[in-house]
C-alpha positions in Angstrom: 63.8 64.8 47.8 62.1 61.7 49.1 63.9 58.4 48.8 61.2 56.9 46.5 61.7 59.7 44.0 65.6 59.5 44.2 65.5 55.8 43.4 63.6 56.6 40.2 66.2 59.0 38.7 67.3 56.8 35.9 64.3 54.5 35.7 61.4 54.5 33.4 58.5 56.9 34.2 56.1 54.0 34.8 58.2 52.6 37.6 58.4 56.0 39.2 54.7 56.1 39.4 54.7 52.8 41.2 57.4 53.8 43.7 56.1 57.4 44.4 54.3 57.8 47.7 51.0 59.1 46.2 50.5 58.4 42.5 48.4 61.0 40.8 45.9 58.5 39.3 45.1 57.2 42.8 44.5 60.8 44.1 42.3 61.5 41.1 40.3 58.3 41.6 39.8 59.1 45.3 38.4 62.6 44.4 35.8 61.1 42.1 34.7 58.4 44.5 31.1 58.8 45.3 29.9 57.5 48.7 26.2 57.4 49.7 26.6 60.3 52.1 28.3 62.4 49.5 25.6 61.7 47.0 22.9 63.0 49.4 25.0 66.1 50.1 25.4 66.8 46.4 21.6 66.3 45.8 20.9 68.7 48.7 23.1 71.3 47.2 21.5 71.0 43.8 18.0 71.2 45.4 19.2 74.4 47.1 20.4 75.8 43.8 17.1 75.0 42.2 15.3 76.6 45.1 17.4 79.7 44.7 16.5 80.0 41.0 12.8 79.6 41.9 13.2 82.2 44.6 14.8 84.7 42.2 11.9 84.0 39.7 9.3 84.8 42.4 11.3 87.9 43.4 11.3 89.1 39.8 7.5 88.6 39.6 6.8 90.3 42.9 9.2 93.2 42.2 7.9 93.8 38.7 4.4 93.8 40.1 5.4 96.4 42.7 7.0 98.6 40.1 4.0 98.5 37.8 1.6 99.4 40.7 4.0 102.1 41.9 4.0 103.6 38.4 0.2 103.5 38.2 0.1 105.1 41.7 2.5 107.9 40.8 1.3 108.6 37.3 -2.3 107.8 37.0 -3.8 107.4 40.5 -6.6 109.9 40.0 -7.7 108.6 36.6 -7.5 105.0 37.8 -9.7 105.8 40.8 -12.2 107.6 38.6 -12.4 104.7 36.2 -13.2 102.4 39.1 -15.5 104.9 40.8 -13.9 104.4 44.2 -10.6 104.6 46.0 -8.2 101.8 45.0 -6.1 100.4 47.9 -2.7 101.3 46.3 -0.9 101.7 49.6 -1.9 98.3 51.0 -1.1 96.6 47.7 2.3 98.3 47.5 3.1 97.5 51.1 2.3 93.8 50.6 4.3 93.6 47.3 7.3 95.4 48.7 7.2 93.2 51.8 7.1 90.1 49.7 10.0 91.4 47.5 12.1 92.0 50.7 11.2 88.5 52.0 12.1 86.8 48.7 15.4 88.7 48.5 16.3 87.7 52.1 15.4 84.1 51.2 17.7 84.3 48.1 20.5 85.5 50.3 19.9 82.8 52.9 19.9 80.2 50.2 23.2 81.5 48.8 24.7 81.3 52.3 23.5 77.7 52.7 24.9 76.7 49.3 28.3 78.3 50.1 28.4 76.6 53.5 27.1 73.3 52.0 24.3 73.1 54.5 20.7 71.8 54.2 17.6 73.9 54.3 15.7 72.3 57.3 12.3 70.7 56.5 10.1 72.6 58.9 11.2 76.1 57.8 10.9 74.9 54.2 7.3 73.9 54.6 6.5 77.2 56.5 8.2 79.1 53.7 6.1 77.3 51.1 2.8 78.2 52.9 3.9 81.8 53.4 5.1 82.3 49.8 2.0 80.8 48.3 -0.1 83.1 50.6 1.3 86.2 48.9 -1.3 86.2 46.0 -3.9 85.2 48.6 -3.1 88.2 50.7 -3.3 90.5 47.7 -6.6 89.1 46.7 -7.9 89.4 50.3 -6.9 93.1 50.3 -8.7 93.7 47.0 -11.8 91.7 48.1 -12.0 93.8 51.3 -11.5 97.2 49.7 -13.3 96.9 46.4 -17.1 97.3 46.2 -17.6 93.8 44.9 -15.2 90.9 45.7 -16.1 89.6 42.2 -13.8 92.2 40.7 -10.8 90.8 42.6 -11.7 87.2 42.0 -12.1 87.7 38.2 -8.9 89.8 38.0 -5.7 88.4 36.4 -4.2 88.3 39.9 -5.8 84.9 40.5 -3.6 83.5 37.7 -0.5 84.2 39.8 -1.5 81.2 41.9 -0.9 79.0 38.9 2.5 80.6 38.3 3.5 79.8 41.9 2.3 76.2 41.5 4.3 75.8 38.3 7.4 77.3 40.0 7.0 74.9 42.9 8.3 72.2 40.6 11.7 73.7 41.0 11.6 72.8 44.7 12.3 69.2 43.5 10.1 67.8 46.3 6.7 66.3 45.5 5.4 67.1 49.0 6.2 70.8 48.7 4.6 71.0 45.3 1.5 69.4 46.7 1.6 71.8 49.7 1.8 74.7 47.3 -1.3 73.5 45.4 -3.2 72.9 48.6 -2.4 76.3 50.0 -3.5 78.0 46.8 -6.7 75.9 46.8 -7.5 76.9 50.4 -6.9 80.6 49.7 -9.2 80.5 46.6 -11.9 78.6 48.5 -11.7 81.0 51.4 -12.0 84.0 49.2 -14.8 82.7 47.0 
């Protein structure tokens, strides 16, 4: 037993706090102390958590789209092609959607790893990821524009509305520049396809 605690045996509890080597209230105050470097680290972790939520939302959108198109492909491929009067590019569409779902699930795992290790997501890969992820609906539209008899069918389809969903989800990145880059990428894809 340390000497400071032995000296407090018969004394009041308050004096024991004063004489003990590490009072509990000082240790608690030290844990709650926020330094500028720690604040930035905490903000980076919260940004990564928000980015992971956004990534899981995009994953659910892409995976549900892949499941719907797979169901149409397996159950009603012939009647769907007859209603269009041509061969619909199911294989290319499914390949793109499954690839995007795999990419998003890999990103969600990488973000989980970064959060657990308390690391930052570097800026250059984050910008490249923004461009690549916003290009998913653009690639789908490009496939449809190339394969359908008229590109007007693809551009007037509800698929173009996915761009707006990606732009809205870009708010969860918590960076104004990345949201603007998402909008710019979507605008470039739509202008190139029009």
